[in-house]
C-alpha positions as CSV (number, residue, x, y, z in Angstrom):
1,M,-95.1,25.2,49.8
2,K,-93.0,26.1,46.9
3,F,-90.4,23.7,45.7
4,L,-87.4,25.7,44.4
5,L,-85.8,24.7,41.2
6,D,-82.0,25.4,40.5
7,D,-80.0,25.0,37.3
8,D,-78.3,21.8,38.6
9,L,-81.5,20.0,38.8
10,L,-82.9,21.3,35.6
11,E,-79.7,20.1,33.7
12,S,-79.3,16.8,35.6
13,T,-82.8,15.7,34.8
14,N,-82.9,16.9,31.1
15,A,-86.0,18.8,32.0
16,D,-88.5,19.7,29.2
17,F,-90.3,23.2,29.2
18,K,-93.9,23.4,27.7
19,K,-96.3,26.1,27.4
20,Y,-100.3,25.8,27.6
21,Y,-103.1,28.1,27.4
22,K,-106.5,28.8,29.0
23,G,-108.8,25.7,28.8
24,D,-106.1,23.4,27.9
25,I,-106.3,19.9,29.7
26,I,-102.8,19.0,31.1
27,L,-103.8,15.8,32.7
28,N,-107.1,13.7,32.5
29,E,-108.5,11.7,35.3
30,G,-107.6,8.1,35.1
31,E,-104.4,8.6,33.0
32,C,-100.9,7.5,34.1
33,S,-97.9,9.4,33.3
34,Q,-94.1,8.9,33.4
35,Y,-93.5,12.7,33.9
36,F,-93.6,14.8,36.9
37,H,-95.2,18.1,36.2
38,Y,-94.0,21.5,37.9
39,L,-96.0,24.8,37.3
40,K,-93.3,27.4,36.8
41,E,-95.8,30.4,35.9
42,G,-99.7,30.8,35.9
43,E,-102.5,28.7,37.5
44,L,-104.1,25.5,37.2
45,S,-107.4,23.9,38.4
46,V,-107.7,20.4,39.7
47,S,-111.1,18.9,39.6
48,N,-113.4,15.9,39.5
49,F,-116.9,15.4,38.1
50,T,-119.6,13.5,40.0
51,E,-121.8,10.9,38.5
52,K,-124.4,13.7,38.0
53,G,-122.0,15.7,36.2
54,K,-121.2,18.3,38.9
55,E,-117.7,19.7,38.9
56,L,-115.9,19.6,42.3
57,L,-112.8,21.9,42.3
58,Q,-110.3,20.1,44.5
59,H,-107.7,23.0,44.6
60,K,-106.0,25.6,42.5
61,V,-102.3,25.1,41.7
62,K,-100.1,28.2,42.0
63,S,-96.7,28.9,40.5
64,G,-93.8,27.2,42.1
65,Q,-95.6,24.0,42.8
66,F,-95.5,20.2,41.6
67,F,-98.9,18.9,40.8
68,A,-100.2,15.2,40.6
69,E,-96.9,14.0,42.0
70,P,-98.4,11.4,44.4
71,A,-99.9,9.5,41.4
72,V,-96.7,9.7,39.5
73,L,-94.6,8.4,42.4
74,L,-96.9,5.6,43.1
75,N,-97.3,5.0,39.2
76,E,-101.0,5.2,39.6
77,P,-103.8,7.0,37.5
78,F,-104.5,10.6,38.2
79,P,-107.3,11.2,40.6
80,G,-108.5,14.4,38.9
81,N,-108.4,16.5,35.8
82,V,-105.9,19.4,35.7
83,E,-106.9,22.4,33.5
84,V,-105.2,25.6,32.7
85,S,-107.2,28.5,34.5
86,S,-105.0,31.6,33.8
87,A,-104.3,33.0,30.3
88,K,-101.3,30.8,30.0
89,V,-98.9,28.6,32.0
90,D,-95.3,27.5,31.7
91,I,-94.9,24.0,32.9
92,I,-91.6,21.9,33.4
93,K,-91.7,18.3,33.0
94,F,-89.3,15.7,34.4
95,K,-89.0,12.2,33.4
96,R,-90.2,10.1,36.5
97,Q,-87.0,8.1,37.0
98,C,-84.6,11.1,36.2
99,L,-86.2,13.2,39.1
100,I,-86.3,10.1,41.5
101,D,-82.7,9.5,41.0
102,Y,-81.8,13.1,41.3
103,L,-83.7,13.4,44.6
104,I,-82.0,10.2,46.1
105,L,-78.6,11.7,45.3
106,H,-79.6,15.1,46.9
107,P,-81.3,14.5,50.3
108,E,-81.9,18.2,51.1
109,K,-83.9,18.5,47.8
110,L,-85.7,15.2,48.5
111,F,-86.7,16.5,52.0
112,Q,-88.0,19.8,50.4
113,F,-90.0,17.5,47.8
114,T,-91.5,15.3,50.7
115,L,-92.7,18.4,52.6
116,S,-94.5,19.8,49.7
117,V,-96.2,16.3,49.3
118,A,-97.1,16.3,52.9
119,K,-98.5,19.7,52.9
120,K,-100.9,18.7,50.1
121,S,-101.9,15.5,51.7
122,L,-102.7,17.5,54.8
123,K,-104.8,20.0,53.0
124,K,-106.8,17.1,51.2
125,S,-107.6,15.7,54.7
126,Q,-108.9,19.1,55.8
127,L,-111.0,19.5,52.7
128,L,-112.6,16.0,53.3
129,K,-113.1,17.0,57.0
130,Q,-114.9,20.2,56.0
131,I,-117.0,18.6,53.3
132,V,-118.3,15.9,55.8
133,L,-118.5,17.8,59.1
134,F,-118.8,21.5,58.4
135,N,-122.0,23.5,57.8
136,P,-122.2,25.9,54.7
137,E,-120.7,28.9,56.5
138,D,-117.9,27.0,58.1
139,R,-116.9,25.5,54.7
140,I,-116.8,28.8,53.0
141,L,-114.8,30.5,55.9
142,Q,-112.4,27.6,55.7
143,Q,-111.8,28.3,51.9
144,L,-111.4,32.1,52.6
145,E,-109.0,31.4,55.2
146,N,-106.9,28.9,53.2
147,Y,-106.9,31.7,50.4
148,K,-105.5,34.1,52.7
149,R,-102.9,31.7,54.0
150,E,-101.7,30.7,50.6
151,N,-101.3,34.3,49.6
152,G,-99.4,35.4,52.7
153,C,-102.4,37.7,54.0
154,V,-103.4,36.0,57.3
155,D,-103.6,39.3,59.5
156,E,-105.1,41.6,57.0
157,S,-108.4,42.0,54.9
158,V,-107.8,41.0,51.3
159,L,-109.8,41.0,48.1
160,I,-110.7,37.3,47.5
161,K,-110.2,36.5,43.9
162,L,-112.5,33.5,43.8
163,T,-115.9,33.5,42.1
164,R,-119.0,32.3,43.6
165,K,-118.9,29.4,41.2
166,E,-115.4,28.5,42.3
167,I,-116.2,28.7,46.0
168,S,-119.1,26.4,45.2
169,Q,-116.9,23.9,43.4
170,M,-114.2,23.9,46.3
171,T,-116.8,23.5,49.1
172,G,-119.2,21.0,47.2
173,L,-122.2,23.3,47.9
174,R,-124.9,24.5,45.5
175,I,-124.0,28.0,44.0
176,E,-127.4,29.3,45.5
177,T,-126.4,28.0,48.8
178,V,-122.9,29.8,48.5
179,I,-124.5,33.1,47.3
180,R,-127.2,33.0,50.2
181,T,-124.6,32.2,52.9
182,I,-122.1,34.9,51.7
183,K,-125.0,37.6,51.9
184,K,-125.8,36.2,55.5
185,M,-122.2,36.5,56.5
186,E,-122.0,40.1,55.1
187,K,-125.1,41.1,57.2
188,E,-123.2,39.5,60.4
189,D,-120.1,41.6,59.6
190,K,-118.0,38.4,58.9
191,L,-117.0,39.8,55.6
192,K,-117.7,42.6,53.1
193,I,-118.8,42.8,49.7
194,V,-117.6,45.5,47.5
195,N,-118.7,45.9,43.7
196,G,-119.7,42.2,44.0
197,K,-116.3,41.3,45.2
198,I,-115.5,39.6,48.5
199,I,-113.4,41.3,51.1
200,F,-112.4,39.1,53.9
């Protein structure tokens, strides 16, 4: 869910505008910050590494969203690494107390902010459920359906702009399992593959 910014919010909180480029790390797992971060333009990846060094992609952050805000709200360390995955990004930073004070004085914005945090929390619960309970095909289907929903294309076939590696990282499956399962799904007419790209 997008949290819409307006001039009053930006001016009242003395927001700071930053630009980063592909591969830049915005936040490191375990760090604390006194700033809320809002992605104005671009795309970010939020991930963790297992003890064996395998990367698990939690989710992608799209423009129009805050990221890592639960940790900032609670003044806790970040639970993951946030990296720039598009060519560049524009990020707006808000001092923690400035944004909290603004939201308290503007209940409609506070409600909008709360909804965005709640939606993210629900998505995390669904991800945990699919990793624990779903078989490989169901995990992949869930990710493809999430992708369509986030891009407003629920009722039509779309090109899924996720690599096999990204699907592997998002589902916790080995990349070989992802490739094998996707080929099986194609044979069963559950999706199409055109020039190596998934149409779902």
